[in-house]
N, C-alpha and C positions, 0 to 999 in steps of 0.2 A: 142376160136380161130376160130372154123369153121364159125363163123358169118362174118368174114372179107370178104370172097368171096361173100357172099350174098350182103353185103354193097357195094362192088366193082361193082356188076351188077347194083345196084340202082344208084350209082354215074355216071356210064357210060351212063345209059339210059337218064339222064338229057340232054345230048347233042342232042339227037334225039327227045326229047319231052319237049321243053322249056316251054310249056303251063301248064305242070303238076308241082306242087310244089315239091321240093326235098324231103320234109318230107313224102309226099304221096308215092313217089317212094321207099324210104327206108323202110317205114312201109310195103309196098306191098311185097318187097323181103324178109322181116323177118316175114311176116304174119303167116306162118305155125308155126314157133317157138313161136310167141306171143300167138297164140291160144292154142298150146300145154302147155304153161306155165299157161295160164288162166284156162284151163280145165285139170290140172295136173293129176287128178285121174279118168278122164273119158276115158275108154278104147277105145271108138269109135273115139277119136281124135288121129290121128297118122300122121306120115310122109309118109303114104302109097300113092301109085299112085291114088287109087280110091278117097281118101279124098282130095288129091291135086287138082284133077280135079273138085271135088265138091266145094271146097273152091274157086277155080278160077272162076267157074260159079257164085257162090254167090257174089264174089267181083265185077264181071262185073255187075250184077243186082243192087247191092248197089250203085255202081258208076253211073250207068245210072239214078237211082232214085235221087241221090244227084244232078247230073248235070241238070236233068229236073227241079228239085225244084229251083235251082239257076238260070237257064236260063229262066224259066217261069216267075219268079219275074222280072228279067231284061227285058224280052220281053214285059211283061205287062206294065212296066214303060215306055217303048219306044213305046207303042201302037201296038206291033206286036203280032201275034198269036203264042203261044208257040207250039213246036212240039217235039214229042218223036224221030223223025227220023232225027234229025240233025246229020250230018256226024261227026262233032267234038265230040259230045257226045259219039258216038259209038267207035270212034278211041281211045279216052282217056280211055273208059271203057275196051276195049279189051287189051290195053297196060297194064292197072292195072292187069287184069286177067292173062296175060302172065307173068307178074312179080311175081305174087303169085305162078304160076306154075313153074317158074324158080327155086324156092327154091327146089322143088322135083328133078329137073334135076341136080342141083349141088350136092344134097345129093346122088343121084344115082351114079354120077361120083366118089364122095369121099368115100362113105360107102362101106364096113364096116370100121369103125374107129378102127381097131385092134391095131394101134400104140398108141391110147389114151386109149382104153379099150380092153384088150385081149379077152373078151367074146362077143364083139360086133358082130352083124350080119349086113346084108345089109339093105336096105330100103324096107319096106313091100309093097307088091302089093295091098293088101286090108287094113287090120287092123294090129295091132301089132303082133298078134299071127298067121299070115299067112306066106306064102312063102316070103323070102327076096332075093333081088338081089342087085347088085352094082358092079362097076368096081374096087373098093378098092384102090383108090389113097391114102387114109388115112391109108393103112395097113403098111406104113413106115412113120417115122418122116419126112424124106426128102420129100416124096410125099405130106404129110399134109402141111408142111411149103411152099413148092413150089406152091401148088394149092391155098392155102388161101392167102398167101402174094402176090403171083403173080397176081391173079385175082383182089385183092384189089388194088394193085399198078397200074395195067392196067386201072381199073375203075377210080382211082384217077387222073391219067394222062389225060384220056379222059375228065373228068370233069373240070380239071384245064385249059385244052386247050379250052374247051367251054367257061369258064368264061373269059379268055383272049380275045376270039373272040367277046363276048358280050360287053366287056369293050371298045374294039376298035370301035365298031359300035356306041356306045353312045358318 
């Protein structure tokens, strides 16, 4: 259930970044969970603030690299000189990085998830065995449902409104 709020953020972001595919926005918001699942037994992978910042920076650099590769090919085909300093490349990359970081922000607001797991602690600052913090919205079932379903529905409404607007323009 906690993934719904992350998905809602990805859906809402599409309205403001129509040039980024929806799948990239959704993967970005879920990136930390995806990495945690892939590296299930690696203790250095965590939902901690330090790792969230690190993964955000890495995602920005990866996105810049991908955009440069894509635009370089297109620019070469059109006889233009490719450039690393294209503003759209950095805008898209920073948005992806912020979406990756948004995962930690939502977890900070929601954790500890004591309504779901009575032994839960907050979100770590560094790695899993360090100090944990969080507002604890998930400490009650009402808070957990309100946050997750509320953010998801808000994101869905913003996304549907965006789709209707795009459809009218075409």
